[in-house]
N, C-alpha and C positions, 0 to 999 in steps of 0.2 A: 510432495511427500506428506503422508499422513502418518503420524506417530501413533502407535497403539498405546493409549493412556488408559489406566484403570479407572473404575468408577469413582474411587476415593479422590484421585487427582482431578478428574473431571468436575467433581462436586466442589473441590477447593477452588478451582478456576472460576466456576460459575458463581460461587459465593463472593470471591474477590471482585468480580466484575459487577455483580449486583450491588455490592457495598460501595464501590467507587467506580462508576462508569467513566469517569474522566481519567482513570489511571493510564499511564503510558504503557502500551502493550509490551514494549521492549523491557521496561523495568519489571513489570509483572512476570514476564517470562524468565528473567534472570533470577528473581526471588523464588520462583517455584521450580527453577531448574528444568524448564521445558522449552522446546523451540518456540520462538515468537509466532510462527505460523499457526501453531495450535491454539494460542491465545486468540489470535484474529479469527480463526475458524469458529471459535466458541462464543464470539460476541453475541449478546442476546438480541432478541426482537428484530431479526432480519437485518441487523446493522452490517453484516458481512455477507457478500455474495461471491462465491467462488467463480472465477473467470477461467476461460479456456486459455491457458498459458501458451498453447501452441499457436494462438492468434496474436502473439506478442506485437508483431509489426503493425497489425491492424489496430490494436489497442493504442499503440503509440501515435499512430496517424490520427486517430480520433481525438486523443488528448491534445494534439498539436493545434486544434481549432481554437484553443484558448490563448489569449495574448499573454497571460501571466499565470504561471504555476510556481509552486514552491517544492523543490526537489531535495530530499534528504537521503544521504548515504551514510550509513553508520556501521561501524565494526566494534570490536572489543575495546579499542583504545581511542577512537576518534569519531566525531560526527561532523560531516560537511553538509552545509545547507547552501542552496543556490536558488535564486528567484529569477525567472525569465520565461521565455517562450521556447517550447520544444520545436525542433525542425532541423533542416539540413541533414536528413537521414541518409545514410549510406551503409554499405556492408564492406568489410575488409577482413578476409579470413573468418575467424570465429567471432568477430566483433560486429555488433550493430552500433553504428556511430550516430550520435546526436551532436551536431555542430552548428548551433545557431549563433547569433551575435552575443547571446547571454548565457547559454548553457553548452558545455562541452563534456560529453560523457562517452565512454566506450564500454559497451555492455556485452558480456559473454552470455549470449542467449542460451547456449547449450548447458549452462549451469542453472538456469531458471527452472523451477519445478512446480511453483504455485503462484497464483495471482488472485487478488481479491479487490472488489470494489467495497470500500469501507466508509461508513458514516458513523461518527462517534463524537461525543462532546470533547472539545479541546481540553487538554490537561491544564491549560493556563486559565481559561475563563469560562469554560462550560458551553461556549457557543459551538454549534454544530460544525464539524469539519467534514469535508468530502475528499476522499483520496482513492488512488489506485496503488496497490502495494504488491511488490514482487519479492518472492522468496527463493532461496537456493535449495539444493537437494538435502540439506540438513535442517531446513526450516528456519534458517537465519535470514533476516531482511537483506535483500540485495539493494533495493532502493524503493523509495516511496514518492509518489507524485501527489502533492496536496493541491486540490483545485480551490479549496478554501482552507484557511488556517486559523479560524477562530476570530475573535474580536468583533466581527460583524457577520450577520447572516449571509450565506452565499447568494450572489446575484442570480436572478432567474435563468440567465443564459449559461451560467456555470452549472446550476442544477440540471439543466437540460442536457448538457454534454455528459455530465457524470451519469445521469439516468440512462442515457442512450448507451453508454459503455456497459453499464450494469446489465441492461436488458439484452443488447446485441451480442455481447461476448460471454454471457453466462455459460458455465460449463454444463454439458450435457443433460 
């Protein structure tokens, strides 16, 4: 989903991001009353690449190459974080299942409408984070897979997987 935002709001978003590149996109979206996907879409300097969300399963398969990712699922009242390896993929009805020894998720892929490969400074310490983020049809975050989560620079093999996802699954 792409929300039609006016020039004045786009300018406010850009100013906030320039002033505080470490800002949590969720909090900025809430403060400006816009969908988080629009904040991520407007990240400066090529830090956000729109992915082909129709290739969701392929993106997940590529992300499963890494032994350790940090998954965040957040809604209006709670945030759940889990660290582990993606895998054990299957489908059951409307659900795409992730059932590894460390991560258990059931994703309604029919509700996903946007995906991005994101590189931005961590809100905690400013060290670069690499993630793939999925959004629903109203622009709210469905879940985020962080390949690196700040504190230390991403390892070369992590950068390689993230870069391949950004390149191979870029939207049209």
